[in-house]
C-alpha positions in Angstrom: -0.1 -0.2 -0.2 2.7 2.3 -0.8 0.6 4.0 -3.0 -2.0 5.7 -0.5 -1.6 9.1 -0.3 0.6 10.6 2.9 -3.2 12.0 4.0 -4.7 9.1 4.2 -1.6 7.3 5.9 -1.7 10.3 8.8 -5.5 9.5 9.0 -5.4 6.1 9.8 -2.2 5.2 11.6 -4.0 7.8 14.3 -7.2 6.0 14.4 -5.2 3.0 14.8 -6.5 0.9 11.6 -3.5 -0.3 10.8 -3.1 -0.3 7.2 0.6 -1.0 7.4 0.7 -3.9 9.7 -0.9 -6.2 7.7 -4.6 -5.7 8.9 -6.4 -6.3 5.0 -3.5 -9.4 4.4 -5.7 -11.3 7.4 -9.0 -10.9 6.2 -10.7 -13.8 4.9 -11.1 -14.5 1.3 -15.0 -14.0 -0.3 -16.6 -17.2 -1.4 -19.9 -17.1 -3.1 -22.1 -19.9 -1.8 -25.2 -19.6 -4.6 -24.3 -19.3 -8.1 -26.5 -19.0 -10.9 -28.0 -21.6 -13.3 -27.8 -22.5 -16.6 -31.5 -21.3 -17.3 -30.5 -17.6 -15.7 -27.8 -17.1 -17.7 -30.3 -17.5 -20.9 -32.4 -15.0 -19.0 -30.2 -12.6 -18.3 -28.5 -12.7 -22.0 -32.0 -12.6 -23.3 -32.5 -9.2 -21.1 -29.5 -7.7 -22.3 -30.3 -8.1 -26.0 -33.3 -7.0 -25.4 -32.5 -3.7 -23.3 -29.5 -3.5 -25.6 -27.3 -2.1 -23.0 -25.4 -2.9 -19.7 -26.5 -1.9 -16.3 -24.9 -1.2 -13.2 -25.1 -4.4 -12.2 -24.4 -6.4 -15.3 -21.0 -6.3 -17.6 -20.6 -8.1 -20.8 -17.2 -8.5 -22.4 -16.9 -10.5 -25.6 -13.6 -13.1 -25.1 -13.8 -14.0 -28.8 -10.2 -13.2 -29.2 -9.0 -14.3 -25.6 -8.9 -13.2 -21.9 -10.1 -9.9 -21.8 -7.4 -7.0 -20.4 -8.3 -5.1 -17.2 -10.5 -7.1 -15.5 -9.3 -6.3 -12.2 -11.2 -3.0 -12.8 -14.6 -5.0 -13.1 -13.6 -7.4 -9.9 -12.6 -4.3 -7.9 -16.1 -2.2 -8.9 -18.3 -4.8 -8.2 -16.4 -6.3 -5.1 -17.1 -2.7 -4.0 -21.0 -2.3 -5.0 -23.7 -3.1 -2.6 -25.1 -6.8 -4.0 -21.9 -7.4 -6.2 -22.5 -7.4 -10.0 -21.7 -10.1 -12.9 -19.9 -10.1 -16.0 -21.0 -11.7 -19.1 -18.4 -12.9 -21.7 -19.4 -14.4 -24.9 -21.5 -11.3 -26.4 -20.1 -8.2 -28.5 -21.6 -5.1 -27.6 -20.3 -3.6 -31.0 -22.8 -6.1 -32.9 -26.0 -5.0 -30.8 -24.8 -7.6 -28.1 -24.8 -10.2 -31.0 -23.6 -14.3 -29.4 -19.8 -14.4 -30.2 -19.2 -17.1 -28.1 -16.0 -17.5 -25.5 -12.5 -18.3 -27.7 -10.9 -20.4 -25.1 -13.1 -21.4 -22.3 -10.4 -22.8 -20.5 -8.1 -20.1 -20.4 -10.5 -17.4 -19.7 -11.4 -19.6 -16.6 -7.5 -20.2 -15.5 -6.5 -16.3 -15.7 -9.9 -14.7 -14.3 -9.2 -17.1 -10.9 -5.6 -16.0 -11.1 -6.4 -12.3 -11.2 -9.1 -12.6 -8.4 -7.2 -14.7 -6.2 -3.8 -13.7 -6.4 -3.8 -10.1 -8.1 -6.9 -8.7 -5.9 -6.7 -7.7 -2.4 -9.1 -9.4 -0.8 -8.8 -12.1 -2.7 -12.3 -12.9 -4.6 -13.6 -16.2 -6.0 -16.1 -15.7 -8.2 -18.8 -18.2 -9.3 -18.4 -19.7 -12.8 -21.8 -20.3 -14.5 -21.4 -21.6 -18.3 -23.7 -22.5 -21.4 -24.1 -23.0 -24.7 -26.6 -20.4 -26.1 -26.9 -20.9 -30.4 -24.1 -22.9 -30.5 -22.0 -20.9 -28.6 -20.0 -20.8 -25.3 -21.4 -18.3 -22.9 -20.0 -17.6 -19.6 -20.8 -15.2 -16.6 -19.1 -14.8 -13.1 -20.7 -13.7 -10.1 -18.6 -11.2 -7.9 -20.0 -11.2 -4.5 -19.5 -7.8 -2.7 -17.0 -8.0 -0.3 -17.3 -6.9 3.5 -17.6 -3.5 5.0 -14.7 -4.6 6.8 -12.9 -5.4 3.5 -13.6 -2.4 1.6 -12.4 -1.4 -0.8 -11.2 -3.8 -2.9 -8.3 -3.2 -5.1 -5.9 -4.5 -7.6 -2.8 -5.3 -5.9 0.2 -4.0 -8.2 -1.4 -0.8 -8.1 -2.0 -0.1 -4.7 -4.3 2.4 -3.3 -5.9 4.4 -4.7 -5.0 3.2 -8.1 -6.2 0.3 -7.9 -9.7 0.2 -6.6 -13.0 1.2 -8.9 -16.4 1.6 -8.3 -19.4 1.1 -10.3 -21.0 4.1 -11.9 -24.0 3.6 -14.4 -22.6 0.9 -16.2 -19.3 1.9 -16.3 -15.9 1.6 -14.1 -13.8 4.2 -12.8 -11.3 4.2 -10.2 -12.1 5.5 -7.2 -10.9 9.3 -6.3 -9.0 9.2 -2.8 -11.9 10.7 -0.9 -14.2 7.2 -1.5 -11.2 5.6 -0.5 -10.9 7.5 2.5 -14.4 6.4 3.2 -14.4 3.0 2.6 -11.1 3.1 5.2 -12.8 5.3 8.0 -15.7 2.5 7.4 -13.5 0.2 9.5 -13.1 2.1 12.8 -14.8 5.1 14.8 -14.1 8.5 13.4 -12.6 10.9 15.5 -13.7 14.1 13.4 -16.5 15.4 15.7 -13.4 15.2 19.1 -11.1 17.3 17.4 -10.8 20.5 18.7 -10.8 23.6 16.7 -7.6 25.4 17.1 -8.6 29.0 16.5 -11.9 29.0 19.3 -12.4 29.6 22.3 -14.9 29.2 25.3 -16.0 32.7 24.4 -17.4 31.2 21.3 -19.9 28.7 23.0 -23.6 30.4 23.6 -23.7 30.2 27.6 -27.4 30.1 27.6 -27.5 26.9 25.3 -24.7 25.3 27.4 -26.7 25.7 30.7 -30.0 24.4 29.5 -28.1 21.5 28.0 -26.4 20.3 31.1 -29.8 20.8 33.2 -31.3 18.7 30.7 -28.6 16.2 31.5 -28.9 16.4 35.4 -32.2 16.3 35.5 -32.2 13.0 33.3 -29.2 11.6 35.4 -29.8 13.2 38.7 -27.0 10.5 40.2 -24.2 11.2 37.7 -21.2 12.1 39.2 -19.5 13.1 36.0 -22.0 15.5 35.9 -21.0 17.2 39.3 -17.5 19.4 39.4 -17.1 22.9 38.0 -18.5 24.0 34.7 -15.2 24.0 32.6 -14.4 20.2 33.8 -18.2 18.7 33.3 -18.1 20.1 29.3 -14.5 18.5 28.8 -15.5 15.3 30.1 -18.8 15.7 27.8 -16.2 16.5 24.9 -18.0 19.6 24.2 -14.2 21.3 25.1 -10.9 20.0 25.4 -7.5 21.4 26.9 -5.1 22.9 24.6 -1.8 24.0 26.4 -4.0 25.2 29.3 -6.3 26.8 27.4 -10.2 25.5 26.8 -11.2 25.2 23.2 -14.3 23.8 21.9 -15.0 20.7 20.0 -16.2 20.4 16.4 -19.3 18.5 17.7 -19.6 21.4 20.7 -18.6 24.1 18.6 -21.9 22.8 16.2 -24.1 22.2 18.8 -23.6 25.3 21.0 -21.7 27.7 19.0 -22.6 31.6 18.7 -21.9 31.5 14.9 -19.7 27.9 14.1 -19.8 29.0 10.1 -17.2 31.9 11.5 -14.8 28.7 11.7 -16.3 26.7 9.0 -18.4 29.1 6.2 -19.7 25.6 4.5 -21.2 23.7 7.5 -24.5 25.4 6.9 -27.6 24.1 4.9 -28.8 25.0 1.9 -32.2 25.4 0.0 -33.1 25.6 -3.4 -36.4 25.3 -4.7 -36.3 24.5 -9.1 -39.7 25.8 -11.1 -40.3 22.2 -12.7 -38.7 18.7 -12.2 -35.4 19.0 -13.6 -32.6 22.0 -12.7 -32.4 23.4 -16.4 -36.3 24.5 -16.5 -36.8 28.3 -16.2 -39.5 29.9 -14.5 -41.8 32.2 -16.8 -39.8 35.0 -16.2 -36.3 32.9 -17.0 -35.4 33.0 -13.6 -33.0 29.4 -12.5 -34.6 29.4 -9.1 -38.3 30.0 -7.3 -36.4 30.4 -3.9 -32.7 29.8 -3.2 -31.8 30.3 0.6 -29.1 29.3 3.5 -29.3 28.4 6.8 -26.3 29.1 9.4 -25.8 29.3 12.7 -25.8 26.0 15.6 -26.9 22.8 14.8 -30.4 23.3 16.7 -30.7 26.5 15.0 -30.7 25.7 11.5 -32.3 22.3 11.8 -35.9 24.8 13.4 -35.2 27.1 10.3 -34.7 24.9 7.3 -37.8 23.0 8.8 -40.0 26.2 8.8 -38.5 27.3 6.0 -39.5 24.3 3.8 -42.7 23.6 5.3 -43.5 27.2 4.3 -42.4 26.8 0.9 -44.6 23.4 0.0 -48.2 23.7 -1.3 -51.1 23.1 0.9 -54.2 21.0 0.8 -57.2 21.8 2.8 -59.3 19.2 4.4 -62.6 20.8 6.3 -63.6 18.1 8.9 -66.7 19.7 10.4 -66.4 23.5 11.7 -62.3 23.0 11.0 -60.6 23.6 8.3 -57.0 21.5 8.4 -53.9 22.1 5.9 -52.0 19.4 5.2 -48.6 19.7 3.3 -47.3 18.8 0.7 -44.6 16.3 2.9 -45.4 15.1 6.2 -43.4 17.8 8.9 -42.1 14.4 10.4 -40.3 13.3 7.3 -38.6 16.8 6.7 -37.4 17.0 10.4 -35.9 13.6 10.2 -34.6 14.1 6.8 -32.7 17.5 7.8 -31.6 16.1 11.4 -30.4 12.7 10.2 -27.9 14.7 7.4 -26.5 17.1 9.8 -26.2 14.1 12.3 -24.4 11.4 10.1 -22.5 13.6 6.9 -19.2 13.7 6.8 -17.0 16.3 9.0 -13.6 15.1 7.7 -11.4 17.6 6.2 -11.9 16.2 2.8 -15.9 17.9 2.6 -15.5 20.4 5.5 -16.1 22.6 2.2 -19.4 20.8 1.4 -22.7 21.9 2.5 -26.3 20.0 2.9 -28.3 20.5 0.3 -32.1 20.6 0.4 -33.9 20.6 -3.3 -37.1 21.0 -4.4 -38.9 20.4 -7.5 -42.2 20.2 -8.8 -42.6 16.4 -8.0 -40.2 15.6 -5.4 -37.7 17.0 -2.5 -34.5 16.0 -2.2 -32.1 15.9 0.7 -28.4 15.7 0.2 -25.5 15.4 2.4 -21.7 14.8 2.4 -20.2 11.3 2.6 -21.7 8.0 1.9 -23.3 5.6 4.4 -21.1 4.8 7.1 -20.1 1.7 8.3 -22.3 -1.8 7.7 -25.4 0.2 6.6 -26.2 0.2 2.8 -29.4 0.9 1.2 -31.0 -2.1 1.0 -30.4 -2.8 5.0 -31.0 1.0 5.7 -34.0 0.1 8.3 -32.3 -2.4 10.0 -28.6 -2.2 10.7 -26.9 1.0 12.3 -23.7 2.9 12.2 -23.0 6.3 13.4 -20.2 8.3 11.8 -20.1 11.2 14.9 -20.7 9.5 17.8 -20.3 12.4 20.2 -22.3 14.6 17.9 -24.9 12.1 17.9 -24.9 11.6 21.7 -25.1 15.5 22.0 -27.9 15.6 19.8 -29.9 12.6 21.2 -29.3 14.9 24.9 -30.6 18.1 23.8 -33.6 15.9 22.1 -33.1 17.2 18.8 -32.8 13.3 17.6 -34.6 10.5 19.2 -33.2 6.7 19.7 -30.6 6.0 17.2 -31.6 4.4 14.0 -35.3 5.3 14.3 -35.0 8.3 11.7 -35.2 6.0 8.9 -38.7 4.0 10.3 -40.4 7.3 11.1 -40.0 8.3 7.5 -41.0 5.5 6.3 -44.0 5.4 8.9 -44.9 9.0 7.7 -44.7 9.1 4.2 -46.9 5.6 4.3 -49.6 7.4 6.6 -49.7 10.2 4.1 -50.3 7.0 1.4 -47.4 8.5 -0.3 -44.7 5.8 -1.8 -41.4 5.3 0.6 -38.6 7.8 0.2 -35.5 6.4 -2.1 -31.9 6.2 -1.3 -29.2 6.7 -3.2 -25.7 6.5 -1.7 -23.1 7.5 -4.1 -20.4 7.1 -1.9 -19.2 10.9 -1.4 -22.5 11.9 -0.4 -26.0 10.8 0.6 -29.5 11.5 -0.7 -33.2 10.7 0.1 -35.9 11.5 -2.4 -39.4 12.2 -1.2 -41.8 11.8 -4.0 -45.2 14.1 -3.9 -47.9 12.0 -5.9 -50.4 10.3 -3.9 -50.4 6.7 -5.1 -53.9 5.6 -4.5 -55.5 8.9 -5.6 -58.8 8.5 -8.0 -56.9 8.6 -11.3 -54.7 5.8 -10.1 -58.4 3.8 -8.8 -59.5 4.3 -12.7 -56.5 2.8 -13.6 -56.8 0.0 -11.5 -60.2 -0.6 -12.1 -59.4 -2.1 -15.7 -57.8 -5.2 -13.8 -61.0 -6.2 -11.8 -61.1 -9.2 -13.1 -58.1 -10.5 -11.4 -57.2 -12.1 -7.9 -55.4 -9.3 -6.6 -54.7 -8.6 -3.4 -54.1 -4.2 -2.1 -50.3 -4.8 -1.9 -50.1 -5.7 -5.0 -52.4 -3.0 -6.5 -50.4 -0.4 -4.7 -47.4 -2.0 -6.4 -48.9 -1.7 -10.2 -49.9 2.0 -9.3 -45.8 2.3 -8.1 -45.0 0.4 -11.2 -47.1 3.1 -13.3 -45.1 5.6 -12.0 -41.3 4.1 -12.6 -39.8 2.0 -14.2 -39.5 -0.9 -12.1 -39.3 -2.7 -8.7 -37.3 -4.8 -7.0 -38.1 -7.0 -3.6 -36.6 -4.7 -1.0 -38.7 -1.6 -2.4 -42.0 -4.0 -3.0 -40.8 -4.6 1.7 -41.0 -0.9 1.9 -43.8 -0.1 0.0 -45.7 -3.2 1.9 -44.2 -3.5 4.8 -43.4 -6.9 4.1 -41.0 -9.1 4.8 -39.0 -10.9 2.1 -40.4 -13.9 1.7 -44.3 -12.3 1.2 -43.0 -10.4 -1.1 -41.3 -13.0 -3.2 -44.3 -14.6 -3.7 -46.8 -11.5 -4.4 -44.1 -10.2 -7.0 -44.2 -13.9 -8.3 -48.0 -13.9 -8.8 -48.4 -10.4 -10.3 -46.2 -12.2 -13.1 -48.3 -15.0 -13.2 -51.2 -12.8 -14.1 -49.2 -11.3 -17.1 -49.1 -7.5 -15.7 -45.9 -8.1 -14.5 -42.7 -9.3 -15.9 -39.4 -10.5 -14.3 -36.3 -9.1 -15.1 -32.6 -10.5 -14.6 -32.4 -13.8 -12.2 -30.9 -14.7 -8.2 -30.3 -11.5 -6.2 -30.7 -9.2 -9.7 -34.2 -9.7 -10.0 -36.4 -6.9 -10.7 -39.5 -6.1 -12.2 -41.4 -4.1 -14.7 -44.6 -3.5 -15.7 -46.1 -5.6 -18.9 -49.8 -5.2 -19.5 -50.4 -8.0 -22.4 -52.9 -7.8 -24.5 -56.3 -9.5 -23.3 -55.1 -9.2 -19.5 -57.1 -6.4 -18.8 -60.7 -5.6 -19.2 -61.7 -4.3 -22.6 -63.1 -1.1 -20.4 -61.8 2.2 -21.9 -60.0 3.5 -19.1 -60.8 7.6 -18.7 -57.7 8.9 -16.6 -56.7 12.5 -16.8 -53.4 11.2 -18.8 -55.4 9.3 -21.3 -57.9 12.2 -21.7 -54.6 14.3 -22.4 -52.9 12.0 -25.1 -56.2 11.8 -26.6 -56.4 15.4 -27.0 -52.6 15.8 -28.4 -53.4 12.7 -30.9 -56.6 14.6 -31.9 -55.3 17.9 -32.1 -51.2 18.1 -32.9 -50.3 19.6 -29.5 -51.8 21.1 -26.0 -51.0 23.9 -23.8 -51.0 24.2 -20.4 -54.4 26.3 -20.1 -55.9 23.5 -22.9 -54.8 20.7 -20.0 -56.5 22.5 -17.7 -59.6 23.1 -19.0 -59.5 19.8 -20.2 -59.5 17.8 -17.4 -60.8 20.3 -14.5 -57.7 21.1 -12.8 -55.9 24.0 -11.7 -52.3 25.8 -13.4 -50.0 23.7 -10.9 -52.0 20.3 -11.6 -52.1 20.6 -15.3 -48.2 21.2 -15.2 -47.7 18.4 -12.8 -49.8 16.0 -15.5 -47.7 17.2 -18.4 -44.3 17.1 -16.6 -45.4 13.4 -15.4 -46.3 12.1 -19.5 -42.9 14.4 -20.3 -40.9 12.0 -18.0 -42.8 9.1 -19.2 -41.4 10.2 -22.9 -45.1 9.9 -24.0 -45.2 13.9 -24.6 -42.0 16.4 -25.3 -42.2 20.2 -24.6 -41.6 22.8 -27.2 -41.0 26.5 -27.1 -40.4 28.3 -23.7 -42.4 30.3 -21.3 -46.3 31.2 -22.1 -45.8 29.7 -25.8 -45.1 26.2 -24.5 -46.8 23.6 -26.0 -46.5 19.8 -25.7 -46.7 17.5 -28.4 -46.4 13.4 -28.8 -42.9 12.0 -28.3 -40.7 10.3 -30.9 -41.4 6.9 -29.1 -45.5 7.0 -29.1 -45.7 8.3 -32.8 
């Protein structure tokens, strides 16, 4: 590991991870226990040819003229990817993924196994699957994801960081120094929040906040001896401050929680809010402005959270519910969701020197709300297990946030968000771990609305339970659904999700894509699978109008389906995202015409 940058080496020698002391060499190799069947390989090849592309978990190589070069890139990228991945040999991407076969299967197996076991750290044991398709030999290897304690998997001859790769879309790219740092830091407990702020003093802390904090602590723990004595000694014990040659200085956590103005020392440790006009950052307002609103929130963490929560709620659209004599406003997104997302962002973001120049971003679009924070998921937490696994990057900061009741018990935030979205009849949040950042996305369309129910009525003759109906509505908004997304949507276990998804496949409404752990399901309404009844949804009316008149404006859409301007814009944008129509022109002159894919 002589190629590891000094910044990384110094960081981890301080935290006791021992990267130069043979830590990696003592780790066990990864062994795949369940391999793909030949039938599953055939299905995978068919899907690749139908889709005419690779994916984030499937890569294609020819191997007709010999073993492909630089296989270590694929091995490293998939070993570091949540869920691993598959490399298929014997298809030619340049010829529309035509089956060309593997030239020398024995040599491919030998050379690939040698690279995986002898040149990768940790050693890998990919499982081979071989089949004859159209008279040609096709092979596939399954690369299992390595454990969090072993990441990043890298190519020995290049070392770190150059030998470590990550999968982005359908390509492999070298990891950045920060991405390598993120994986290595996950092996131990980072101490960034405990670091002393050398230019700050006790005068930079808000005494009123500190007194309130200690008073709450003493009431909760009346017999705690560590809370007794001079206030300075107590604050040192609680890691709010540290001694620096006789001078008391705040820790980073202490400054962020109780500082008068932490941004004096770290200008970018703040929260920003941007509200966009449409569903993309490129769409401009009728007045040609990029943003509808743009704000930043500063101060201590409690102050920033309060400001951000209040402002975002104020920026939301509201609906009105009349209950007897009372009128109740219902926000576009549940208030609890906004607060939990912002609290999670400040609690779990990366505060290392690599990203102290980055801020937490809240972005509001016409169809969704996004909260993004610097640093990927920490430790053994992944997008798949985020509801069950808990790992705290900033242990001291999290403890202070708990003691001030800014957050509840650790690990409850994600479940609270899921529950609140489900109770509001909104789809579950989507999580996106990009290693250098983590993003949670909330969609604002109500799943079971009159339009969705009208759409579902065409399947009234089929035996479907409510969970399967909800999944169909979800698929009508998205390209695919996985077992984990079905579980999150319906609050069921893996077995039930698998059974009910297979039941949807048997009805002919849904088709299975991929195989094994890479399985997903997409909407496929076959001819005759539904009733002959005409579906009169708002979207159908809009499409029928465009086919008859050639185009439609926002005003015409509003009058056609009897909605307000905001709802008309939402429907037109939704159809645009589905590639049914496309916008033409700008501002008030914008009209929507049929997309080329449906002409």
